[in-house]
C-alpha positions in Angstrom: -186.0 -91.8 254.2 -186.0 -94.3 251.4 -183.9 -94.2 248.3 -182.1 -96.3 245.7 -179.1 -98.3 246.7 -176.5 -100.0 244.6 -174.8 -103.3 245.6 -171.7 -104.9 244.0 -171.1 -108.5 245.1 -167.8 -110.3 244.3 -168.0 -114.0 244.8 -166.3 -117.2 243.7 -167.7 -118.3 240.3 -169.7 -121.3 241.4 -173.1 -122.6 240.0 -174.8 -121.6 243.3 -173.4 -118.1 243.7 -176.0 -116.1 241.7 -179.1 -117.9 243.1 -177.7 -117.3 246.7 -177.2 -113.6 246.1 -180.7 -113.2 244.6 -182.2 -115.3 247.4 -181.2 -112.6 250.0 -183.4 -110.1 248.3 -186.2 -112.5 247.8 -186.2 -113.6 251.4 -186.5 -109.9 252.5 -189.4 -109.4 250.0 -187.5 -107.2 247.5 -187.1 -107.4 243.8 -184.0 -105.5 242.5 -184.7 -102.8 239.8 -181.6 -103.9 238.0 -179.3 -107.0 238.1 -176.2 -107.6 236.1 -173.8 -110.5 236.6 -170.5 -111.1 234.9 -167.9 -113.8 235.2 -164.5 -112.1 235.2 -161.0 -113.7 234.8 -159.6 -115.3 237.9 -162.8 -117.4 238.4 -164.8 -114.6 240.0 -168.4 -113.6 239.6 -169.4 -109.9 239.9 -173.1 -109.2 240.6 -174.2 -105.6 240.4 -177.8 -104.8 241.6 -179.9 -101.7 242.3 -182.8 -101.7 244.8 -185.3 -98.8 245.1 -187.5 -97.7 247.9 -185.4 -99.0 250.9 -183.9 -97.2 253.8 -180.3 -96.9 254.7 -180.8 -99.3 257.5 -182.4 -101.9 255.3 -179.6 -101.5 252.7 -177.0 -102.0 255.4 -178.8 -105.1 256.6 -179.0 -106.5 253.1 -175.3 -105.9 252.6 -174.5 -107.6 255.8 -176.5 -110.7 254.8 -174.9 -110.7 251.4 -171.5 -110.7 253.0 -172.4 -113.9 255.0 -173.1 -116.0 251.9 -170.6 -118.9 251.3 -168.2 -117.9 248.6 -168.8 -114.2 248.7 -165.5 -112.3 249.0 -166.7 -108.7 249.2 -169.8 -106.6 249.2 -169.8 -102.9 248.2 -172.9 -100.8 248.6 -173.8 -97.1 248.3 -176.8 -94.8 247.9 -177.5 -93.8 244.3 -177.4 -90.0 243.8 -179.8 -88.2 241.5 -178.2 -86.5 238.4 -177.9 -82.7 238.9 
C-alpha cells in the first residue's frame, strides 16, 4: 500500500549537503511533494521532505540511502497520517 512519507535529514552544513540529499530522490525517480531546508546553529543543515505514492519498503530504502550520505548525521522518517 502506498502513502505519503516524511523525512527529516540532519547533516553538516556543507555546500554539497543539500544536492546530495536531493540526488537520492532523483536517482530513485522521485520528486518530493515538499522540501524545506534550514541551516540551524551549530553548523547543521536540516532538510525536511515529503514524498507521496511510495510504499513503506521504498521509504525505508530511501531512508537507508540518505543515511549513507557523507556528512549526514541522522535520518528520521515516518508515514504521514491523514487528519481525522
